mmCIF file of the N, C-alpha and C atoms, coordinates in Angstrom:
data_MODEL
# 
_entry.id   MODEL 
# 
loop_
_atom_site.group_PDB 
_atom_site.id 
_atom_site.type_symbol 
_atom_site.label_atom_id 
_atom_site.label_alt_id 
_atom_site.label_comp_id 
_atom_site.label_asym_id 
_atom_site.label_entity_id 
_atom_site.label_seq_id 
_atom_site.pdbx_PDB_ins_code 
_atom_site.Cartn_x 
_atom_site.Cartn_y 
_atom_site.Cartn_z 
_atom_site.occupancy 
_atom_site.B_iso_or_equiv 
_atom_site.pdbx_formal_charge 
_atom_site.auth_seq_id 
_atom_site.auth_comp_id 
_atom_site.auth_asym_id 
_atom_site.auth_atom_id 
_atom_site.pdbx_PDB_model_num 
ATOM 1   N N  . MET A 1 1  ? 4.936   -1.521  4.796   1.00 0.00 ? 1  MET A N  1 
ATOM 2   C CA . MET A 1 1  ? 3.927   -0.900  5.619   1.00 0.00 ? 1  MET A CA 1 
ATOM 3   C C  . MET A 1 1  ? 3.425   0.386   4.968   1.00 0.00 ? 1  MET A C  1 
ATOM 4   N N  . SER A 1 2  ? 4.334   1.167   4.405   1.00 0.00 ? 2  SER A N  1 
ATOM 5   C CA . SER A 1 2  ? 3.912   2.435   3.797   1.00 0.00 ? 2  SER A CA 1 
ATOM 6   C C  . SER A 1 2  ? 3.032   2.207   2.567   1.00 0.00 ? 2  SER A C  1 
ATOM 7   N N  . ILE A 1 3  ? 3.264   1.126   1.860   1.00 0.00 ? 3  ILE A N  1 
ATOM 8   C CA . ILE A 1 3  ? 2.421   0.800   0.702   1.00 0.00 ? 3  ILE A CA 1 
ATOM 9   C C  . ILE A 1 3  ? 1.004   0.500   1.179   1.00 0.00 ? 3  ILE A C  1 
ATOM 10  N N  . LEU A 1 4  ? 0.886   -0.316  2.210   1.00 0.00 ? 4  LEU A N  1 
ATOM 11  C CA . LEU A 1 4  ? -0.435  -0.666  2.742   1.00 0.00 ? 4  LEU A CA 1 
ATOM 12  C C  . LEU A 1 4  ? -1.148  0.557   3.291   1.00 0.00 ? 4  LEU A C  1 
ATOM 13  N N  . CYS A 1 5  ? -0.420  1.423   3.970   1.00 0.00 ? 5  CYS A N  1 
ATOM 14  C CA . CYS A 1 5  ? -1.031  2.642   4.512   1.00 0.00 ? 5  CYS A CA 1 
ATOM 15  C C  . CYS A 1 5  ? -1.531  3.551   3.394   1.00 0.00 ? 5  CYS A C  1 
ATOM 16  N N  . SER A 1 6  ? -0.728  3.704   2.366   1.00 0.00 ? 6  SER A N  1 
ATOM 17  C CA . SER A 1 6  ? -1.127  4.553   1.241   1.00 0.00 ? 6  SER A CA 1 
ATOM 18  C C  . SER A 1 6  ? -2.371  4.001   0.549   1.00 0.00 ? 6  SER A C  1 
ATOM 19  N N  . LEU A 1 7  ? -2.367  2.700   0.277   1.00 0.00 ? 7  LEU A N  1 
ATOM 20  C CA . LEU A 1 7  ? -3.528  2.090   -0.382  1.00 0.00 ? 7  LEU A CA 1 
ATOM 21  C C  . LEU A 1 7  ? -4.754  2.133   0.526   1.00 0.00 ? 7  LEU A C  1 
ATOM 22  N N  . SER A 1 8  ? -4.530  2.022   1.807   1.00 0.00 ? 8  SER A N  1 
ATOM 23  C CA . SER A 1 8  ? -5.631  2.065   2.766   1.00 0.00 ? 8  SER A CA 1 
ATOM 24  C C  . SER A 1 8  ? -6.290  3.440   2.764   1.00 0.00 ? 8  SER A C  1 
ATOM 25  N N  . GLN A 1 9  ? -5.490  4.478   2.666   1.00 0.00 ? 9  GLN A N  1 
ATOM 26  C CA . GLN A 1 9  ? -6.012  5.847   2.671   1.00 0.00 ? 9  GLN A CA 1 
ATOM 27  C C  . GLN A 1 9  ? -6.650  6.220   1.341   1.00 0.00 ? 9  GLN A C  1 
ATOM 28  N N  . ASP A 1 10 ? -6.018  5.833   0.258   1.00 0.00 ? 10 ASP A N  1 
ATOM 29  C CA . ASP A 1 10 ? -6.421  6.320   -1.064  1.00 0.00 ? 10 ASP A CA 1 
ATOM 30  C C  . ASP A 1 10 ? -7.325  5.374   -1.843  1.00 0.00 ? 10 ASP A C  1 
ATOM 31  N N  . GLY A 1 11 ? -7.498  4.162   -1.387  1.00 0.00 ? 11 GLY A N  1 
ATOM 32  C CA . GLY A 1 11 ? -8.296  3.194   -2.133  1.00 0.00 ? 11 GLY A CA 1 
ATOM 33  C C  . GLY A 1 11 ? -7.528  2.684   -3.341  1.00 0.00 ? 11 GLY A C  1 
ATOM 34  N N  . SER A 1 12 ? -8.248  2.226   -4.316  1.00 0.00 ? 12 SER A N  1 
ATOM 35  C CA . SER A 1 12 ? -7.652  1.667   -5.525  1.00 0.00 ? 12 SER A CA 1 
ATOM 36  C C  . SER A 1 12 ? -6.743  2.703   -6.185  1.00 0.00 ? 12 SER A C  1 
ATOM 37  N N  . THR A 1 13 ? -5.480  2.310   -6.432  1.00 0.00 ? 13 THR A N  1 
ATOM 38  C CA . THR A 1 13 ? -4.476  3.255   -6.909  1.00 0.00 ? 13 THR A CA 1 
ATOM 39  C C  . THR A 1 13 ? -3.671  2.645   -8.044  1.00 0.00 ? 13 THR A C  1 
ATOM 40  N N  . ARG A 1 14 ? -3.421  3.447   -9.049  1.00 0.00 ? 14 ARG A N  1 
ATOM 41  C CA . ARG A 1 14 ? -2.584  3.012   -10.157 1.00 0.00 ? 14 ARG A CA 1 
ATOM 42  C C  . ARG A 1 14 ? -1.120  2.987   -9.732  1.00 0.00 ? 14 ARG A C  1 
ATOM 43  N N  . TYR A 1 15 ? -0.345  2.152   -10.417 1.00 0.00 ? 15 TYR A N  1 
ATOM 44  C CA . TYR A 1 15 ? 1.059   1.948   -10.070 1.00 0.00 ? 15 TYR A CA 1 
ATOM 45  C C  . TYR A 1 15 ? 1.828   3.272   -10.013 1.00 0.00 ? 15 TYR A C  1 
ATOM 46  N N  . ASN A 1 16 ? 1.742   4.084   -11.066 1.00 0.00 ? 16 ASN A N  1 
ATOM 47  C CA . ASN A 1 16 ? 2.516   5.323   -11.121 1.00 0.00 ? 16 ASN A CA 1 
ATOM 48  C C  . ASN A 1 16 ? 2.108   6.306   -10.032 1.00 0.00 ? 16 ASN A C  1 
ATOM 49  N N  . ASP A 1 17 ? 0.827   6.340   -9.688  1.00 0.00 ? 17 ASP A N  1 
ATOM 50  C CA . ASP A 1 17 ? 0.373   7.212   -8.602  1.00 0.00 ? 17 ASP A CA 1 
ATOM 51  C C  . ASP A 1 17 ? 0.957   6.735   -7.272  1.00 0.00 ? 17 ASP A C  1 
ATOM 52  N N  . LEU A 1 18 ? 0.984   5.434   -7.075  1.00 0.00 ? 18 LEU A N  1 
ATOM 53  C CA . LEU A 1 18 ? 1.560   4.863   -5.865  1.00 0.00 ? 18 LEU A CA 1 
ATOM 54  C C  . LEU A 1 18 ? 3.061   5.150   -5.813  1.00 0.00 ? 18 LEU A C  1 
ATOM 55  N N  . LYS A 1 19 ? 3.739   5.026   -6.936  1.00 0.00 ? 19 LYS A N  1 
ATOM 56  C CA . LYS A 1 19 ? 5.181   5.288   -7.011  1.00 0.00 ? 19 LYS A CA 1 
ATOM 57  C C  . LYS A 1 19 ? 5.489   6.724   -6.602  1.00 0.00 ? 19 LYS A C  1 
ATOM 58  N N  . ARG A 1 20 ? 4.678   7.677   -7.040  1.00 0.00 ? 20 ARG A N  1 
ATOM 59  C CA . ARG A 1 20 ? 4.880   9.079   -6.692  1.00 0.00 ? 20 ARG A CA 1 
ATOM 60  C C  . ARG A 1 20 ? 4.774   9.310   -5.185  1.00 0.00 ? 20 ARG A C  1 
ATOM 61  N N  . LYS A 1 21 ? 3.898   8.555   -4.536  1.00 0.00 ? 21 LYS A N  1 
ATOM 62  C CA . LYS A 1 21 ? 3.689   8.720   -3.097  1.00 0.00 ? 21 LYS A CA 1 
ATOM 63  C C  . LYS A 1 21 ? 4.780   8.065   -2.263  1.00 0.00 ? 21 LYS A C  1 
ATOM 64  N N  . MET A 1 22 ? 5.471   7.094   -2.831  1.00 0.00 ? 22 MET A N  1 
ATOM 65  C CA . MET A 1 22 ? 6.525   6.373   -2.120  1.00 0.00 ? 22 MET A CA 1 
ATOM 66  C C  . MET A 1 22 ? 7.863   7.034   -2.426  1.00 0.00 ? 22 MET A C  1 
ATOM 67  N N  . ASN A 1 23 ? 8.177   8.094   -1.725  1.00 0.00 ? 23 ASN A N  1 
ATOM 68  C CA . ASN A 1 23 ? 9.423   8.840   -1.959  1.00 0.00 ? 23 ASN A CA 1 
ATOM 69  C C  . ASN A 1 23 ? 10.641  7.948   -1.874  1.00 0.00 ? 23 ASN A C  1 
ATOM 70  N N  . GLY A 1 24 ? 11.462  7.984   -2.920  1.00 0.00 ? 24 GLY A N  1 
ATOM 71  C CA . GLY A 1 24 ? 12.754  7.319   -2.897  1.00 0.00 ? 24 GLY A CA 1 
ATOM 72  C C  . GLY A 1 24 ? 12.741  5.826   -3.196  1.00 0.00 ? 24 GLY A C  1 
ATOM 73  N N  . ILE A 1 25 ? 11.605  5.236   -3.469  1.00 0.00 ? 25 ILE A N  1 
ATOM 74  C CA . ILE A 1 25 ? 11.568  3.801   -3.765  1.00 0.00 ? 25 ILE A CA 1 
ATOM 75  C C  . ILE A 1 25 ? 11.810  3.592   -5.259  1.00 0.00 ? 25 ILE A C  1 
ATOM 76  N N  . SER A 1 26 ? 12.603  2.586   -5.577  1.00 0.00 ? 26 SER A N  1 
ATOM 77  C CA . SER A 1 26 ? 12.877  2.298   -6.991  1.00 0.00 ? 26 SER A CA 1 
ATOM 78  C C  . SER A 1 26 ? 11.717  1.505   -7.592  1.00 0.00 ? 26 SER A C  1 
ATOM 79  N N  . ASN A 1 27 ? 11.640  1.509   -8.912  1.00 0.00 ? 27 ASN A N  1 
ATOM 80  C CA . ASN A 1 27 ? 10.608  0.713   -9.594  1.00 0.00 ? 27 ASN A CA 1 
ATOM 81  C C  . ASN A 1 27 ? 10.746  -0.762  -9.251  1.00 0.00 ? 27 ASN A C  1 
ATOM 82  N N  . THR A 1 28 ? 11.987  -1.234  -9.192  1.00 0.00 ? 28 THR A N  1 
ATOM 83  C CA . THR A 1 28 ? 12.228  -2.645  -8.892  1.00 0.00 ? 28 THR A CA 1 
ATOM 84  C C  . THR A 1 28 ? 11.713  -3.010  -7.505  1.00 0.00 ? 28 THR A C  1 
ATOM 85  N N  . MET A 1 29 ? 12.029  -2.188  -6.521  1.00 0.00 ? 29 MET A N  1 
ATOM 86  C CA . MET A 1 29 ? 11.619  -2.473  -5.149  1.00 0.00 ? 29 MET A CA 1 
ATOM 87  C C  . MET A 1 29 ? 10.099  -2.380  -4.993  1.00 0.00 ? 29 MET A C  1 
ATOM 88  N N  . LEU A 1 30 ? 9.480   -1.392  -5.613  1.00 0.00 ? 30 LEU A N  1 
ATOM 89  C CA . LEU A 1 30 ? 8.026   -1.266  -5.522  1.00 0.00 ? 30 LEU A CA 1 
ATOM 90  C C  . LEU A 1 30 ? 7.351   -2.457  -6.184  1.00 0.00 ? 30 LEU A C  1 
ATOM 91  N N  . ALA A 1 31 ? 7.820   -2.838  -7.357  1.00 0.00 ? 31 ALA A N  1 
ATOM 92  C CA . ALA A 1 31 ? 7.230   -3.982  -8.066  1.00 0.00 ? 31 ALA A CA 1 
ATOM 93  C C  . ALA A 1 31 ? 7.367   -5.265  -7.251  1.00 0.00 ? 31 ALA A C  1 
ATOM 94  N N  . LYS A 1 32 ? 8.568   -5.491  -6.681  1.00 0.00 ? 32 LYS A N  1 
ATOM 95  C CA . LYS A 1 32 ? 8.786   -6.681  -5.856  1.00 0.00 ? 32 LYS A CA 1 
ATOM 96  C C  . LYS A 1 32 ? 7.906   -6.668  -4.615  1.00 0.00 ? 32 LYS A C  1 
ATOM 97  N N  . SER A 1 33 ? 7.802   -5.504  -3.988  1.00 0.00 ? 33 SER A N  1 
ATOM 98  C CA . SER A 1 33 ? 6.988   -5.380  -2.773  1.00 0.00 ? 33 SER A CA 1 
ATOM 99  C C  . SER A 1 33 ? 5.516   -5.637  -3.070  1.00 0.00 ? 33 SER A C  1 
ATOM 100 N N  . LEU A 1 34 ? 5.016   -5.059  -4.158  1.00 0.00 ? 34 LEU A N  1 
ATOM 101 C CA . LEU A 1 34 ? 3.615   -5.267  -4.527  1.00 0.00 ? 34 LEU A CA 1 
ATOM 102 C C  . LEU A 1 34 ? 3.354   -6.736  -4.850  1.00 0.00 ? 34 LEU A C  1 
ATOM 103 N N  . LYS A 1 35 ? 4.287   -7.371  -5.540  1.00 0.00 ? 35 LYS A N  1 
ATOM 104 C CA . LYS A 1 35 ? 4.132   -8.784  -5.889  1.00 0.00 ? 35 LYS A CA 1 
ATOM 105 C C  . LYS A 1 35 ? 4.080   -9.643  -4.624  1.00 0.00 ? 35 LYS A C  1 
ATOM 106 N N  . LYS A 1 36 ? 4.959   -9.357  -3.671  1.00 0.00 ? 36 LYS A N  1 
ATOM 107 C CA . LYS A 1 36 ? 4.980   -10.113 -2.416  1.00 0.00 ? 36 LYS A CA 1 
ATOM 108 C C  . LYS A 1 36 ? 3.697   -9.867  -1.612  1.00 0.00 ? 36 LYS A C  1 
ATOM 109 N N  . LEU A 1 37 ? 3.248   -8.629  -1.555  1.00 0.00 ? 37 LEU A N  1 
ATOM 110 C CA . LEU A 1 37 ? 2.005   -8.322  -0.840  1.00 0.00 ? 37 LEU A CA 1 
ATOM 111 C C  . LEU A 1 37 ? 0.807   -9.018  -1.486  1.00 0.00 ? 37 LEU A C  1 
ATOM 112 N N  . GLU A 1 38 ? 0.839   -9.111  -2.815  1.00 0.00 ? 38 GLU A N  1 
ATOM 113 C CA . GLU A 1 38 ? -0.226  -9.817  -3.529  1.00 0.00 ? 38 GLU A CA 1 
ATOM 114 C C  . GLU A 1 38 ? -0.176  -11.312 -3.207  1.00 0.00 ? 38 GLU A C  1 
ATOM 115 N N  . GLU A 1 39 ? 1.013   -11.894 -3.226  1.00 0.00 ? 39 GLU A N  1 
ATOM 116 C CA . GLU A 1 39 ? 1.171   -13.317 -2.897  1.00 0.00 ? 39 GLU A CA 1 
ATOM 117 C C  . GLU A 1 39 ? 0.710   -13.623 -1.474  1.00 0.00 ? 39 GLU A C  1 
ATOM 118 N N  . ASP A 1 40 ? 0.920   -12.664 -0.562  1.00 0.00 ? 40 ASP A N  1 
ATOM 119 C CA . ASP A 1 40 ? 0.533   -12.842 0.839   1.00 0.00 ? 40 ASP A CA 1 
ATOM 120 C C  . ASP A 1 40 ? -0.954  -12.550 1.091   1.00 0.00 ? 40 ASP A C  1 
ATOM 121 N N  . GLY A 1 41 ? -1.668  -12.148 0.030   1.00 0.00 ? 41 GLY A N  1 
ATOM 122 C CA . GLY A 1 41 ? -3.099  -11.882 0.169   1.00 0.00 ? 41 GLY A CA 1 
ATOM 123 C C  . GLY A 1 41 ? -3.435  -10.556 0.813   1.00 0.00 ? 41 GLY A C  1 
ATOM 124 N N  . LEU A 1 42 ? -2.477  -9.612  0.777   1.00 0.00 ? 42 LEU A N  1 
ATOM 125 C CA . LEU A 1 42 ? -2.709  -8.312  1.398   1.00 0.00 ? 42 LEU A CA 1 
ATOM 126 C C  . LEU A 1 42 ? -3.069  -7.226  0.389   1.00 0.00 ? 42 LEU A C  1 
ATOM 127 N N  . VAL A 1 43 ? -2.717  -7.459  -0.868  1.00 0.00 ? 43 VAL A N  1 
ATOM 128 C CA . VAL A 1 43 ? -2.991  -6.498  -1.937  1.00 0.00 ? 43 VAL A CA 1 
ATOM 129 C C  . VAL A 1 43 ? -3.629  -7.234  -3.102  1.00 0.00 ? 43 VAL A C  1 
ATOM 130 N N  . LYS A 1 44 ? -4.630  -6.595  -3.683  1.00 0.00 ? 44 LYS A N  1 
ATOM 131 C CA . LYS A 1 44 ? -5.289  -7.144  -4.873  1.00 0.00 ? 44 LYS A CA 1 
ATOM 132 C C  . LYS A 1 44 ? -4.850  -6.320  -6.082  1.00 0.00 ? 44 LYS A C  1 
ATOM 133 N N  . ARG A 1 45 ? -4.444  -7.005  -7.132  1.00 0.00 ? 45 ARG A N  1 
ATOM 134 C CA . ARG A 1 45 ? -4.016  -6.363  -8.376  1.00 0.00 ? 45 ARG A CA 1 
ATOM 135 C C  . ARG A 1 45 ? -5.099  -6.588  -9.415  1.00 0.00 ? 45 ARG A C  1 
ATOM 136 N N  . THR A 1 46 ? -5.563  -5.502  -10.024 1.00 0.00 ? 46 THR A N  1 
ATOM 137 C CA . THR A 1 46 ? -6.572  -5.595  -11.076 1.00 0.00 ? 46 THR A CA 1 
ATOM 138 C C  . THR A 1 46 ? -6.002  -5.008  -12.353 1.00 0.00 ? 46 THR A C  1 
ATOM 139 N N  . GLU A 1 47 ? -6.031  -5.799  -13.411 1.00 0.00 ? 47 GLU A N  1 
ATOM 140 C CA . GLU A 1 47 ? -5.509  -5.377  -14.709 1.00 0.00 ? 47 GLU A CA 1 
ATOM 141 C C  . GLU A 1 47 ? -6.683  -5.144  -15.643 1.00 0.00 ? 47 GLU A C  1 
ATOM 142 N N  . TYR A 1 48 ? -6.725  -3.960  -16.244 1.00 0.00 ? 48 TYR A N  1 
ATOM 143 C CA . TYR A 1 48 ? -7.782  -3.608  -17.187 1.00 0.00 ? 48 TYR A CA 1 
ATOM 144 C C  . TYR A 1 48 ? -7.215  -3.658  -18.600 1.00 0.00 ? 48 TYR A C  1 
ATOM 145 N N  . MET A 1 49 ? -7.863  -4.392  -19.453 1.00 0.00 ? 49 MET A N  1 
ATOM 146 C CA . MET A 1 49 ? -7.388  -4.559  -20.829 1.00 0.00 ? 49 MET A CA 1 
ATOM 147 C C  . MET A 1 49 ? -7.769  -3.348  -21.668 1.00 0.00 ? 49 MET A C  1 
ATOM 148 N N  . GLU A 1 50 ? -7.013  -2.297  -21.470 1.00 0.00 ? 50 GLU A N  1 
ATOM 149 C CA . GLU A 1 50 ? -7.167  -1.065  -22.230 1.00 0.00 ? 50 GLU A CA 1 
ATOM 150 C C  . GLU A 1 50 ? -5.845  -0.811  -22.941 1.00 0.00 ? 50 GLU A C  1 
ATOM 151 N N  . VAL A 1 51 ? -5.827  0.180   -23.774 1.00 0.00 ? 51 VAL A N  1 
ATOM 152 C CA . VAL A 1 51 ? -4.577  0.564   -24.418 1.00 0.00 ? 51 VAL A CA 1 
ATOM 153 C C  . VAL A 1 51 ? -4.265  1.983   -23.977 1.00 0.00 ? 51 VAL A C  1 
ATOM 154 N N  . PRO A 1 52 ? -3.194  2.186   -23.218 1.00 0.00 ? 52 PRO A N  1 
ATOM 155 C CA . PRO A 1 52 ? -2.314  1.182   -22.625 1.00 0.00 ? 52 PRO A CA 1 
ATOM 156 C C  . PRO A 1 52 ? -3.013  0.456   -21.463 1.00 0.00 ? 52 PRO A C  1 
ATOM 157 N N  . ILE A 1 53 ? -2.463  -0.696  -21.110 1.00 0.00 ? 53 ILE A N  1 
ATOM 158 C CA . ILE A 1 53 ? -3.042  -1.497  -20.028 1.00 0.00 ? 53 ILE A CA 1 
ATOM 159 C C  . ILE A 1 53 ? -2.978  -0.692  -18.732 1.00 0.00 ? 53 ILE A C  1 
ATOM 160 N N  . ARG A 1 54 ? -4.091  -0.708  -18.006 1.00 0.00 ? 54 ARG A N  1 
ATOM 161 C CA . ARG A 1 54 ? -4.179  -0.010  -16.721 1.00 0.00 ? 54 ARG A CA 1 
ATOM 162 C C  . ARG A 1 54 ? -4.177  -1.055  -15.612 1.00 0.00 ? 54 ARG A C  1 
ATOM 163 N N  . VAL A 1 55 ? -3.313  -0.847  -14.633 1.00 0.00 ? 55 VAL A N  1 
ATOM 164 C CA . VAL A 1 55 ? -3.222  -1.750  -13.483 1.00 0.00 ? 55 VAL A CA 1 
ATOM 165 C C  . VAL A 1 55 ? -3.473  -0.937  -12.226 1.00 0.00 ? 55 VAL A C  1 
ATOM 166 N N  . GLU A 1 56 ? -4.353  -1.442  -11.360 1.00 0.00 ? 56 GLU A N  1 
ATOM 167 C CA . GLU A 1 56 ? -4.639  -0.785  -10.095 1.00 0.00 ? 56 GLU A CA 1 
ATOM 168 C C  . GLU A 1 56 ? -4.430  -1.761  -8.947  1.00 0.00 ? 56 GLU A C  1 
ATOM 169 N N  . TYR A 1 57 ? -4.034  -1.219  -7.816  1.00 0.00 ? 57 TYR A N  1 
ATOM 170 C CA . TYR A 1 57 ? -3.806  -2.011  -6.611  1.00 0.00 ? 57 TYR A CA 1 
ATOM 171 C C  . TYR A 1 57 ? -4.711  -1.492  -5.505  1.00 0.00 ? 57 TYR A C  1 
ATOM 172 N N  . GLU A 1 58 ? -5.175  -2.422  -4.674  1.00 0.00 ? 58 GLU A N  1 
ATOM 173 C CA . GLU A 1 58 ? -5.981  -2.047  -3.520  1.00 0.00 ? 58 GLU A CA 1 
ATOM 174 C C  . GLU A 1 58 ? -5.760  -3.061  -2.406  1.00 0.00 ? 58 GLU A C  1 
ATOM 175 N N  . ILE A 1 59 ? -6.063  -2.647  -1.185  1.00 0.00 ? 59 ILE A N  1 
ATOM 176 C CA . ILE A 1 59 ? -5.898  -3.562  -0.063  1.00 0.00 ? 59 ILE A CA 1 
ATOM 177 C C  . ILE A 1 59 ? -7.023  -4.594  -0.074  1.00 0.00 ? 59 ILE A C  1 
ATOM 178 N N  . THR A 1 60 ? -6.769  -5.715  0.571   1.00 0.00 ? 60 THR A N  1 
ATOM 179 C CA . THR A 1 60 ? -7.769  -6.772  0.675   1.00 0.00 ? 60 THR A CA 1 
ATOM 180 C C  . THR A 1 60 ? -8.507  -6.651  2.009   1.00 0.00 ? 60 THR A C  1 
ATOM 181 N N  . ASP A 1 61 ? -9.505  -7.507  2.190   1.00 0.00 ? 61 ASP A N  1 
ATOM 182 C CA . ASP A 1 61 ? -10.255 -7.516  3.441   1.00 0.00 ? 61 ASP A CA 1 
ATOM 183 C C  . ASP A 1 61 ? -9.357  -7.847  4.633   1.00 0.00 ? 61 ASP A C  1 
ATOM 184 N N  . ALA A 1 62 ? -8.309  -8.627  4.406   1.00 0.00 ? 62 ALA A N  1 
ATOM 185 C CA . ALA A 1 62 ? -7.378  -8.965  5.488   1.00 0.00 ? 62 ALA A CA 1 
ATOM 186 C C  . ALA A 1 62 ? -6.731  -7.703  6.052   1.00 0.00 ? 62 ALA A C  1 
ATOM 187 N N  . VAL A 1 63 ? -6.347  -6.779  5.189   1.00 0.00 ? 63 VAL A N  1 
ATOM 188 C CA . VAL A 1 63 ? -5.737  -5.527  5.640   1.00 0.00 ? 63 VAL A CA 1 
ATOM 189 C C  . VAL A 1 63 ? -6.794  -4.629  6.265   1.00 0.00 ? 63 VAL A C  1 
ATOM 190 N N  . ARG A 1 64 ? -7.981  -4.624  5.689   1.00 0.00 ? 64 ARG A N  1 
ATOM 191 C CA . ARG A 1 64 ? -9.060  -3.820  6.288   1.00 0.00 ? 64 ARG A CA 1 
ATOM 192 C C  . ARG A 1 64 ? -9.334  -4.252  7.726   1.00 0.00 ? 64 ARG A C  1 
ATOM 193 N N  . ALA A 1 65 ? -9.235  -5.553  7.979   1.00 0.00 ? 65 ALA A N  1 
ATOM 194 C CA . ALA A 1 65 ? -9.431  -6.068  9.339   1.00 0.00 ? 65 ALA A CA 1 
ATOM 195 C C  . ALA A 1 65 ? -8.300  -5.613  10.262  1.00 0.00 ? 65 ALA A C  1 
ATOM 196 N N  . LEU A 1 66 ? -7.099  -5.432  9.711   1.00 0.00 ? 66 LEU A N  1 
ATOM 197 C CA . LEU A 1 66 ? -5.951  -4.983  10.504  1.00 0.00 ? 66 LEU A CA 1 
ATOM 198 C C  . LEU A 1 66 ? -5.897  -3.468  10.693  1.00 0.00 ? 66 LEU A C  1 
ATOM 199 N N  . LYS A 1 67 ? -6.698  -2.740  9.953   1.00 0.00 ? 67 LYS A N  1 
ATOM 200 C CA . LYS A 1 67 ? -6.623  -1.277  9.951   1.00 0.00 ? 67 LYS A CA 1 
ATOM 201 C C  . LYS A 1 67 ? -6.722  -0.665  11.354  1.00 0.00 ? 67 LYS A C  1 
ATOM 202 N N  . PRO A 1 68 ? -7.643  -1.095  12.220  1.00 0.00 ? 68 PRO A N  1 
ATOM 203 C CA . PRO A 1 68 ? -7.688  -0.509  13.570  1.00 0.00 ? 68 PRO A CA 1 
ATOM 204 C C  . PRO A 1 68 ? -6.391  -0.757  14.352  1.00 0.00 ? 68 PRO A C  1 
ATOM 205 N N  . ILE A 1 69 ? -5.799  -1.915  14.167  1.00 0.00 ? 69 ILE A N  1 
ATOM 206 C CA . ILE A 1 69 ? -4.552  -2.237  14.862  1.00 0.00 ? 69 ILE A CA 1 
ATOM 207 C C  . ILE A 1 69 ? -3.414  -1.362  14.329  1.00 0.00 ? 69 ILE A C  1 
ATOM 208 N N  . LEU A 1 70 ? -3.346  -1.207  13.016  1.00 0.00 ? 70 LEU A N  1 
ATOM 209 C CA . LEU A 1 70 ? -2.315  -0.373  12.412  1.00 0.00 ? 70 LEU A CA 1 
ATOM 210 C C  . LEU A 1 70 ? -2.454  1.086   12.836  1.00 0.00 ? 70 LEU A C  1 
ATOM 211 N N  . THR A 1 71 ? -3.690  1.546   12.952  1.00 0.00 ? 71 THR A N  1 
ATOM 212 C CA . THR A 1 71 ? -3.940  2.913   13.412  1.00 0.00 ? 71 THR A CA 1 
ATOM 213 C C  . THR A 1 71 ? -3.432  3.095   14.837  1.00 0.00 ? 71 THR A C  1 
ATOM 214 N N  . GLU A 1 72 ? -3.707  2.139   15.698  1.00 0.00 ? 72 GLU A N  1 
ATOM 215 C CA . GLU A 1 72 ? -3.229  2.202   17.085  1.00 0.00 ? 72 GLU A CA 1 
ATOM 216 C C  . GLU A 1 72 ? -1.704  2.174   17.141  1.00 0.00 ? 72 GLU A C  1 
ATOM 217 N N  . LEU A 1 73 ? -1.065  1.379   16.287  1.00 0.00 ? 73 LEU A N  1 
ATOM 218 C CA . LEU A 1 73 ? 0.397   1.350   16.240  1.00 0.00 ? 73 LEU A CA 1 
ATOM 219 C C  . LEU A 1 73 ? 0.960   2.707   15.807  1.00 0.00 ? 73 LEU A C  1 
ATOM 220 N N  . ALA A 1 74 ? 0.298   3.348   14.858  1.00 0.00 ? 74 ALA A N  1 
ATOM 221 C CA . ALA A 1 74 ? 0.731   4.675   14.403  1.00 0.00 ? 74 ALA A CA 1 
ATOM 222 C C  . ALA A 1 74 ? 0.609   5.691   15.536  1.00 0.00 ? 74 ALA A C  1 
ATOM 223 N N  . VAL A 1 75 ? -0.486  5.648   16.280  1.00 0.00 ? 75 VAL A N  1 
ATOM 224 C CA . VAL A 1 75 ? -0.677  6.553   17.423  1.00 0.00 ? 75 VAL A CA 1 
ATOM 225 C C  . VAL A 1 75 ? 0.407   6.303   18.461  1.00 0.00 ? 75 VAL A C  1 
ATOM 226 N N  . TRP A 1 76 ? 0.665   5.042   18.754  1.00 0.00 ? 76 TRP A N  1 
ATOM 227 C CA . TRP A 1 76 ? 1.693   4.662   19.715  1.00 0.00 ? 76 TRP A CA 1 
ATOM 228 C C  . TRP A 1 76 ? 3.065   5.170   19.269  1.00 0.00 ? 76 TRP A C  1 
ATOM 229 N N  . GLY A 1 77 ? 3.390   4.986   17.993  1.00 0.00 ? 77 GLY A N  1 
ATOM 230 C CA . GLY A 1 77 ? 4.668   5.447   17.458  1.00 0.00 ? 77 GLY A CA 1 
ATOM 231 C C  . GLY A 1 77 ? 4.804   6.952   17.535  1.00 0.00 ? 77 GLY A C  1 
ATOM 232 N N  . ASN A 1 78 ? 3.747   7.665   17.217  1.00 0.00 ? 78 ASN A N  1 
ATOM 233 C CA . ASN A 1 78 ? 3.772   9.134   17.305  1.00 0.00 ? 78 ASN A CA 1 
ATOM 234 C C  . ASN A 1 78 ? 3.963   9.579   18.755  1.00 0.00 ? 78 ASN A C  1 
ATOM 235 N N  . HIS A 1 79 ? 3.334   8.889   19.667  1.00 0.00 ? 79 HIS A N  1 
ATOM 236 C CA . HIS A 1 79 ? 3.457   9.212   21.084  1.00 0.00 ? 79 HIS A CA 1 
ATOM 237 C C  . HIS A 1 79 ? 4.910   9.041   21.541  1.00 0.00 ? 79 HIS A C  1 
ATOM 238 N N  . LEU A 1 80 ? 5.538   7.945   21.132  1.00 0.00 ? 80 LEU A N  1 
ATOM 239 C CA . LEU A 1 80 ? 6.940   7.713   21.493  1.00 0.00 ? 80 LEU A CA 1 
ATOM 240 C C  . LEU A 1 80 ? 7.859   8.778   20.915  1.00 0.00 ? 80 LEU A C  1 
ATOM 241 N N  . THR A 1 81 ? 7.598   9.170   19.695  1.00 0.00 ? 81 THR A N  1 
ATOM 242 C CA . THR A 1 81 ? 8.422   10.162  19.014  1.00 0.00 ? 81 THR A CA 1 
ATOM 243 C C  . THR A 1 81 ? 8.344   11.505  19.735  1.00 0.00 ? 81 THR A C  1 
ATOM 244 N N  . ARG A 1 82 ? 7.172   11.873  20.191  1.00 0.00 ? 82 ARG A N  1 
ATOM 245 C CA . ARG A 1 82 ? 6.994   13.165  20.887  1.00 0.00 ? 82 ARG A CA 1 
ATOM 246 C C  . ARG A 1 82 ? 7.721   13.196  22.221  1.00 0.00 ? 82 ARG A C  1 
ATOM 247 N N  . LYS A 1 83 ? 7.844   12.047  22.877  1.00 0.00 ? 83 LYS A N  1 
ATOM 248 C CA . LYS A 1 83 ? 8.508   11.985  24.182  1.00 0.00 ? 83 LYS A CA 1 
ATOM 249 C C  . LYS A 1 83 ? 10.007  12.206  24.066  1.00 0.00 ? 83 LYS A C  1 
ATOM 250 N N  . GLN A 1 84 ? 10.571  11.898  22.916  1.00 0.00 ? 84 GLN A N  1 
ATOM 251 C CA . GLN A 1 84 ? 12.038  11.987  22.762  1.00 0.00 ? 84 GLN A CA 1 
ATOM 252 C C  . GLN A 1 84 ? 12.510  13.350  22.475  1.00 0.00 ? 84 GLN A C  1 
# 
């Protein structure tokens, strides 16, 4: 969820920039998560044939359609947290 939220806020993001934003996640876990999100059609991976190769990730239209729902869930979660 945090990967999708980060990509949703920041747009197309390089792997290392995304890694910096995901506090405490290992390279292995981030790579596996991105691969699974790509397989599920939630993240698009674009590889640019440069030296060194540049890879960027961005959310797909499926996630953009979910964005209002995710925003409402975040508001709901924040509301619950404040009550405690």
